Residue, then its C-alpha position, 0 to 999 in steps of 0.5 A: m848214398a844220396p848225392d846231397v848227403l854225400s856232398r854235405r858229409t864231404v864238405l864237413f870232413v874237408n872243413i875238419a881236415h882243413a882245421l887239423d892241417h893248420f893246427a898240426l902245422l903250427i903246433y911246433p912253433t908254439a911247442v918250442l917255447a916249452m921244449a927249449p928248457e928241457l932240450g937245452l937248445t935256443y929258439a933259433a936252433l929249435i925253430s930251424l929243425s922245422t925247415g923240413t916240415f915246411v919244405a915238404f909241405g910245399l914241395f909235396s903238394l905239387p904231385m897231389g893233383w896227379l896222384a888224385e887221378r890215380w888213387g882218388r881224392r877220398n883215398l888221399l884224404v884218408i891217408f892225410f888223416g892217418g899219416c898226420g896222426f901217426s906223425l904227431l904221435g911220433l913227435a910226442a915220443a921223440s927225444t933228440p934233435a935228429v928224431i924230431t927233425g925226421w918226424l917233422l919232415v914226415l909230418g910235412l909230407f902228409l900235411a901237403i896232401y890237404h890243400p890241393i885235394g881238399s880244395a878240389m873236393l870242396v869246389s866239386h861239392a860246394r853249393r855256393l862257391g864263395r860262401d863255402l870257400g869262406r866257411n872252409g877258410v874259417w875252419g882252417n884259420l881257427g885251426a891255425g889260431f887254436a894251435s897256439g892257444v891249445t898247444a900252449l895250454i896243454a904244454a903248460w899243464l901236461g907237457w909238450r909231448a902231450a901237445f903233440a900226442m892229443p892232436g895226433l889221436v884226434c886226427l886218427a879218430a877223424g880219419a876213422a869217422f871219414v872212412a865210415l861216413v864218406p864211402g867215395d868221391g861222388d859227383g858233387h853238385k852241378a849248380k853254382v859250381g858249374a858256372p862258366t870259366i871267366p874268359v881272359a884276353h891275356p891269360f899268360l900275363l894274368l897267370a904270371v902276375f897271379a904266380v908272383a902274388i902267390v909267392a909273395g903272399g906265401m912269404t907273408f903268410n908263412v913268416t907271420t904265422i910261424a913267428l907270431p907266438k915268439v913276436l908276441d912273446e918278445r914285443l908286447g912290452s911285458a913278460l907274459p906266461l906261455a898260456l897267455t901268449g898263446s891265447l893272444a896269438t889265437v885272438v889274432f888268428v880269429f880276426g883272420a878267420l872272420t875276414q875269410l868269412l867276409m871274403g866268401r860273401l864278397v866273392d859271391r857279390f863282386t868281381l874277384p880282381a876288385v876285391f883282391a886289389c882292395l884287400a891286398l892294401l892292408q898287408p904292407v900297412g899292418l906289417g909295417l905298423a907291427a914292425a915299427t911298434t910294440g904293445v897294443p899298436l903292435l897287436a893292432g898291426l898284426v890283426i890288420a895284417m892277418a886279416s889281409i893275409y888270410g883273406q887272400v887265401i880265399i881270393n886265391d882259391a876262388m880265382v882257381a875255381r873261376y879262371v881254370p876249367p874244371r878238368l884242370r882244377a886239381k892240378a891247378f890247386s897243386v901248382r897254386y899251393f906248391l908256389g905258395f907253400t914252397t916259400s915256407g921252407l925259406a920262411v923258417p931260415l929267413i926268420a932265424l937269420l933276420h931275428g939274429w940280425g935285427g930282431f922281430p922289427a927286421v922280420l916284420g919289416v921284410s914281411a911288409m916288403f913282401g906285402a907291398v909286392v902282393s899289393a902291387c900284383a893285386a893292382g896289376f891283376f885288376l888292370v889286366a883282368s879289367g882290360g882283358t875280359a869280355r862281358a863275363g869278366e864283369v859278372p860277380a864270381e858267384 
């Protein structure tokens, strides 16, 4: 197969996998709204069952870079499609809290494959880094956004079990197509992706600031995305049907998707630290507004916050691609997503704790504090990178 054809197909399936990864991860937070009456459990009790999903999602991303060296990235992505599909079918058949918890844990393990492996594959096969990262981000964000709306619609019409079973079948079908159309990893493109790594004078200080930003950003990302359907359900000021609540959540996620597309363009035109510093200011502003208001202002605050939170994902991936040598990128992506997603294991019990104590104003208020940490780290990253790079650091990260 010609390298260009292989690269185009690889990027397409990496994008599809990104959409399915976020879609599958966020089925349960919406499905619990329909599961509660049938199972006789509260929202706090049901949402707590997913703790294992998010712990596994972060924890098992760490070894994926090393596994890719032994099994191959393409083979791991095949396992991702198949494992997610069978896990979702298992959830569709589950009837007790213990079985639901077990299948959610297994689902988190397979979902952990995508980000370190898919990101490394995308960087290797991208024609233009910022543009392709932005497009990939849109696929993932649309997957997250449509998870709420599609899950709500399916659960309302066909029941919550179908809301798990139908995406499971889609994952299996996508995996079969990937096996048939993408025969191997390939060498990827050698042009734009091969741009020199940006040198820095204080790499360990820059790494420390970046790590704190990833952890704090992981908290805002996970708390906001997990709690969003219930936030809208409780705080829009009126009793809304499940389908409408899910659709409004989708609208909020779509704004995040559009921001990721914009971030991809900006990454190709401006320096990464400058873009990151400007974008991060929106996180505490949006989350603070959402914490203090209800109705339309709440919705506006969530849109602002989601745009910044999802835009940061593109910035983080671009930084790994530009500041880490190619031979270490798969492992670097594993560490990057381990730090960002391990916090999701803390996000679920934190939501339950804060919601029981002070409702969603407390949940969103604490998220705004994490957003302020991200903003401070972005400013620090800008200062360290601007003062510590050579002339190469002043070139836009293409």
